[in-house]
C-alpha positions in Angstrom: 182.8 103.5 163.2 181.8 100.1 164.5 183.9 98.3 161.9 187.0 100.4 162.8 186.6 99.8 166.6 185.9 96.1 166.0 189.1 95.8 164.0 191.1 97.4 166.8 189.7 95.1 169.4 190.7 92.1 167.3 194.2 93.6 167.1 194.4 93.9 170.8 194.3 90.1 171.1 197.8 90.0 169.5 199.3 92.5 171.9 200.2 90.4 174.9 203.1 88.4 173.5 204.5 91.5 171.9 204.2 93.6 175.0 206.1 90.9 177.0 208.9 91.0 174.4 209.0 94.8 174.7 209.2 94.6 178.5 212.2 92.3 178.4 213.9 94.5 175.8 213.5 97.6 177.9 215.8 96.2 180.6 218.8 96.2 178.3 220.7 99.0 176.7 220.1 99.2 173.0 223.3 97.8 171.4 223.0 100.1 168.4 222.9 103.1 170.6 226.3 102.4 172.0 228.0 102.2 168.6 227.5 104.4 165.6 224.0 105.8 165.3 223.3 106.2 161.5 220.6 108.7 160.7 218.8 108.5 157.4 217.4 111.8 156.1 215.2 112.7 153.2 212.6 115.4 152.4 209.3 115.6 150.5 208.5 118.1 147.7 206.2 120.1 150.1 209.0 120.8 152.5 208.5 118.1 155.1 211.9 116.8 156.4 212.2 113.2 157.6 214.8 111.6 159.9 215.1 107.9 160.7 217.1 105.7 163.0 216.4 102.0 162.5 216.4 99.9 165.6 215.6 96.4 164.4 215.9 94.6 167.8 212.7 96.0 169.3 209.3 95.7 167.6 208.3 99.3 168.4 208.1 102.7 166.8 208.6 106.1 168.6 207.8 109.0 166.3 207.7 112.8 166.7 206.4 115.4 164.3 207.4 119.0 165.1 206.0 122.3 163.7 207.2 125.9 164.2 204.1 126.6 166.2 205.1 126.9 169.8 204.1 129.6 172.3 206.3 132.2 170.7 203.7 132.1 167.9 200.7 132.9 170.1 198.5 135.6 168.8 198.7 139.0 170.5 196.9 139.0 173.9 196.2 135.3 173.5 199.1 133.8 175.6 198.5 130.1 176.0 196.9 129.7 172.6 199.4 127.1 171.3 199.0 125.1 174.4 195.2 125.3 174.1 195.4 123.9 170.6 197.6 121.0 171.8 195.1 120.3 174.6 192.2 120.1 172.2 193.9 117.7 169.8 192.8 114.8 171.9 189.2 115.9 172.2 187.8 114.5 169.0 188.1 114.9 165.2 185.8 115.4 162.2 185.0 112.7 159.7 186.7 112.2 156.4 186.1 109.9 153.4 188.2 107.2 155.1 187.1 107.4 158.7 184.0 108.6 160.7 184.2 111.3 163.3 185.2 110.4 166.8 184.4 112.2 170.1 187.0 112.4 172.9 185.7 109.2 174.5 185.7 107.2 171.3 189.2 108.5 170.5 190.6 107.5 173.9 189.1 104.0 173.5 190.5 103.6 170.1 194.1 104.3 171.3 193.6 102.0 174.3 192.4 99.2 172.0 195.6 99.6 169.9 197.9 99.6 173.0 199.4 102.7 171.5 199.6 106.4 172.5 199.4 109.6 170.6 199.8 113.0 172.3 200.2 116.7 171.3 202.2 119.2 173.2 203.4 122.8 172.9 206.7 124.3 174.0 208.2 127.7 173.5 209.4 127.0 170.0 207.7 123.9 168.7 204.3 122.2 168.6 204.8 118.4 168.7 202.9 115.2 168.1 204.3 112.0 169.5 203.3 108.5 168.5 204.3 105.2 170.3 203.1 102.0 168.9 204.1 98.4 168.1 205.3 97.8 164.6 203.2 94.7 164.0 201.8 95.4 160.5 198.1 95.5 161.4 198.6 97.6 164.5 201.0 100.1 162.8 198.6 100.6 160.0 195.6 101.2 162.3 197.7 103.5 164.5 199.1 105.6 161.7 195.6 106.0 160.1 194.2 107.1 163.4 197.0 109.6 164.0 196.6 111.0 160.5 192.9 111.7 161.2 193.5 113.2 164.6 196.3 115.5 163.4 194.6 116.8 160.3 190.9 117.1 161.2 190.6 118.3 164.8 187.0 119.1 165.9 187.8 122.1 168.1 184.3 121.8 169.6 183.4 125.1 171.3 181.5 123.6 174.2 184.3 121.1 175.0 186.9 123.9 174.7 184.9 126.1 177.2 184.9 123.3 179.7 188.6 122.6 179.3 189.5 126.3 179.4 187.8 126.7 182.8 189.7 123.7 184.1 193.0 125.2 182.8 192.2 128.6 184.3 191.6 126.9 187.7 194.9 125.0 187.4 196.7 128.2 186.5 195.3 130.0 189.6 196.3 127.0 191.7 199.8 127.2 190.4 200.0 130.9 191.4 199.8 129.8 195.0 203.1 128.0 194.7 206.3 130.1 195.2 208.2 128.1 192.6 205.7 128.9 189.9 205.6 132.6 190.9 209.4 132.7 190.7 209.6 131.1 187.3 207.0 133.4 185.8 208.6 136.5 187.3 212.0 135.4 186.0 210.9 134.8 182.5 209.1 138.2 182.4 212.2 139.9 183.7 214.8 138.5 181.4 212.5 138.6 178.3 210.6 141.8 178.9 209.8 142.4 175.2 209.9 139.0 173.7 207.3 136.1 173.4 209.6 133.9 175.6 208.6 136.2 178.5 204.9 136.5 177.7 202.9 135.2 180.6 199.7 133.1 180.4 197.1 134.7 182.6 193.4 133.9 183.4 192.5 136.9 181.3 194.5 135.8 178.2 193.0 132.3 178.5 189.5 133.7 179.0 189.8 135.8 175.8 190.8 132.8 173.7 187.9 131.3 171.8 187.5 128.1 169.7 187.8 130.1 166.5 191.2 131.3 167.6 192.3 127.7 167.9 191.1 127.0 164.4 192.9 130.1 163.0 196.2 129.3 164.8 196.0 125.7 163.6 195.4 126.7 160.0 198.3 129.2 160.0 200.9 127.1 161.6 200.2 123.3 161.5 201.0 122.5 157.9 203.5 120.3 156.1 205.7 123.1 155.0 207.7 123.4 158.2 207.1 119.8 159.6 210.1 117.7 160.9 209.3 114.0 161.3 211.7 112.0 163.5 211.4 108.2 163.8 213.2 105.6 165.9 212.0 102.0 165.5 211.9 98.7 163.7 211.4 100.2 160.2 213.4 100.3 157.0 213.6 103.5 155.0 211.0 102.1 152.5 208.6 101.2 155.4 209.2 104.6 157.0 208.3 106.3 153.7 205.1 104.4 153.4 204.3 105.3 157.0 204.9 109.0 156.4 202.5 108.9 153.4 199.8 107.6 155.6 200.5 110.1 158.4 200.3 113.1 156.1 197.5 111.7 153.9 194.7 113.9 155.5 196.6 117.2 155.3 195.8 119.6 152.5 198.9 119.4 150.3 197.8 122.1 147.9 198.4 125.0 150.4 201.1 127.4 149.4 203.8 127.5 152.1 203.2 130.7 154.0 206.0 133.0 155.1 205.9 132.8 158.9 205.8 136.1 160.8 209.1 137.4 162.0 209.7 137.1 165.7 211.5 139.9 167.6 215.1 139.3 168.5 215.9 138.5 172.1 217.4 141.7 173.7 220.3 141.2 176.1 220.1 142.7 179.6 222.0 145.9 179.8 222.0 146.3 183.6 221.3 144.3 186.8 217.7 143.8 187.7 216.3 142.5 191.0 212.8 141.6 192.0 211.8 140.7 195.5 208.3 139.3 195.9 206.7 138.9 199.3 205.4 135.3 199.7 204.4 133.4 202.8 206.5 130.3 202.4 209.0 128.3 204.4 211.6 128.6 201.7 212.6 131.5 199.5 212.9 130.5 195.8 215.8 132.3 194.0 216.5 132.5 190.3 219.5 134.4 188.8 220.3 134.7 185.1 220.1 136.4 181.7 219.5 135.5 178.1 222.4 133.5 176.8 222.6 131.4 173.6 220.6 129.7 170.9 221.1 126.1 170.1 223.0 126.8 166.9 225.7 128.7 168.7 229.2 127.2 168.2 230.0 127.8 171.9 227.4 125.2 173.0 230.0 122.5 174.0 232.4 124.8 175.9 229.4 126.2 177.8 228.0 122.7 178.5 231.3 121.4 179.8 232.0 124.6 181.8 228.6 124.6 183.3 229.1 121.1 184.6 231.9 122.5 186.8 230.0 125.6 187.8 226.6 124.2 188.7 225.5 121.4 186.5 227.5 118.6 188.2 225.4 118.3 191.3 227.4 117.7 194.5 230.7 118.1 192.7 229.9 121.6 191.3 231.4 124.8 192.6 228.1 126.3 193.5 227.2 123.3 195.6 230.6 123.3 197.3 230.5 127.0 198.2 226.8 127.7 198.8 225.7 124.4 200.3 228.7 122.5 201.7 230.8 125.3 203.1 228.1 127.8 204.2 225.0 125.6 204.5 222.9 128.3 202.7 220.8 125.9 200.7 220.0 122.2 200.3 220.6 122.4 196.6 221.9 124.9 194.1 222.4 124.5 190.4 222.9 126.2 187.1 222.0 125.4 183.5 221.7 126.7 179.9 218.4 126.4 178.0 219.4 127.1 174.4 216.4 127.4 172.0 215.7 128.6 168.5 216.5 132.1 169.9 218.8 132.8 172.8 217.4 131.0 175.9 218.3 131.7 179.5 221.3 130.9 181.6 219.9 130.2 185.1 221.2 129.7 188.6 218.6 128.4 190.9 218.4 127.7 194.6 216.0 127.5 197.6 217.0 128.8 201.0 215.5 130.2 204.2 214.0 133.7 203.6 216.3 135.3 206.2 219.5 134.1 204.4 218.3 134.6 200.8 220.3 137.8 200.1 223.5 136.1 201.5 223.0 133.1 199.2 222.4 135.4 196.2 225.5 137.4 196.9 227.6 134.3 197.3 226.2 132.7 194.1 227.1 135.9 192.2 230.6 135.8 193.5 231.1 132.2 192.5 229.8 133.0 189.0 232.0 136.0 188.6 235.1 134.1 189.7 234.3 131.3 187.3 233.7 133.6 184.3 237.0 135.3 185.0 239.2 132.3 185.6 237.4 129.2 184.2 237.8 125.7 185.6 241.0 124.1 186.9 242.6 121.3 184.9 241.3 118.8 187.5 237.8 120.1 187.3 237.8 120.0 183.5 239.0 116.4 183.5 236.3 115.3 186.0 233.6 117.1 184.0 234.7 115.5 180.7 234.9 112.0 182.4 231.4 112.3 183.8 229.8 113.7 180.7 231.5 111.1 178.4 230.9 108.3 180.8 227.2 109.0 181.1 226.6 109.6 177.4 225.3 106.1 176.7 222.6 106.6 179.2 221.2 109.4 177.0 220.6 106.8 174.3 219.6 103.7 176.1 216.0 103.5 175.0 214.0 104.3 171.9 212.4 107.2 173.7 215.7 108.8 174.6 217.1 108.2 171.2 214.0 109.9 169.7 214.6 112.9 172.0 218.1 113.2 170.5 217.0 112.6 166.9 214.2 115.3 167.2 216.9 117.6 168.6 219.0 117.0 165.5 216.0 117.6 163.2 214.7 120.7 164.9 218.0 122.4 165.3 219.5 121.4 161.9 222.4 119.7 163.6 224.8 117.4 161.5 223.4 113.9 160.9 226.5 112.5 162.6 226.0 114.6 165.7 225.6 111.7 168.1 228.7 110.0 166.7 230.8 113.1 167.2 229.4 114.2 170.5 232.1 112.5 172.6 235.0 113.9 170.6 233.5 117.4 170.7 233.4 117.2 174.5 237.0 115.9 174.6 238.2 118.8 172.5 237.0 121.5 174.9 239.9 123.3 176.6 240.1 125.6 179.7 240.6 128.6 177.4 237.6 127.5 175.3 235.4 127.6 178.4 236.8 131.0 179.6 236.3 132.6 176.2 232.8 131.2 175.8 231.7 132.3 179.3 233.2 135.7 179.0 231.4 136.2 175.7 228.0 135.1 176.8 227.7 135.7 180.5 227.9 139.1 182.1 227.7 138.7 185.9 227.2 142.4 186.5 224.1 142.3 184.2 222.1 139.5 185.8 218.4 139.4 186.7 217.6 138.2 190.2 214.2 137.1 191.4 213.6 136.2 195.1 210.2 134.9 196.1 209.6 134.2 199.8 209.7 136.2 203.0 208.9 139.9 203.5 210.7 142.7 201.7 210.5 146.4 201.7 208.9 147.9 198.6 211.4 148.3 195.9 
């Protein structure tokens, strides 16, 4: 232990000049991001898939490892389990033949000494690790070795988990005093009534989760069989391959790849549903929507371009023009699609005075229905395309953003040239494409509506 920490403190002496270089580089747009973005891909015999974009102008590495272990995989009556596993990944690890055990304080100091970061997180579909480090040889070697140990040998200390669980329960209860949080939870439960996407984390589900549940979930889902590794940084393919070998060195490679449990399909809404929730707040929070598309759907681009016109374009969108500008019913109103591994929601959101919430809801529904029926005008379509295409380089102007896009390609099995064809795919969208896609996926008469704020009669 002492030798390892001593080595990292020596390495820290070399960081200052490199950090200065990185700081200067962060102010300029990555030249390679604005031209073609070649993605290198290969896989390992155990099933791990690897994606690499080399950016030789910046001495940094941003890396993400994704597993099919998001909250939709939570055990029955254990909502929040995947997030609990992610939270505990930074609370220490067990020893191995190559490194002694570290508690949470030692682990935090080790990463600070390296000037690097390594975090775990959980979303609906995937469980992710993210590493950011300089690519100086000694620092990269130490960071990858530390990450390997942290990923593969988590301690899941029961006493620490009990402490963190109580903090999480307190934070959840605090969130339930916020109307936005209440609205979001009610909306998810309403549009996904029989699917894990709508399963709500509660104090009770968190309290029922024990340290042994974390261990069981980790063993079942965090394995190399379904791992996707995305890397953006100053590495060649040969260097990236060596790095991957270090990162996965502590995992058990002899485990037979399990067949993951099947998850129920997302059921479409078959009728309009409305929930009005009393809440003492100055603003009513409104969400309107329904399950829509998964990320693999070929209508992704027509829906993306069309939604810019409807409610994704800020002050130039139809919803803003009709609801905010002409009637003054809300300060902001928006719409968006959230495609996932399974059909995620289409959502219209706004905040307004409680006494005019129903008027704002009815108007938003009217705007949506008219758009689904007739689509955008030629002028609106051109403006949407110009904005989306013009802002596209800003989606790739840092290693972090480029990694977000690369991980999206990896997770959703998109073509390797996806970023190079994105602009042309947007250009190709027609008015008829948008009308056809919206009429196929959006049914204005079958929307779920949640209003939180004000006083309502019992419904």
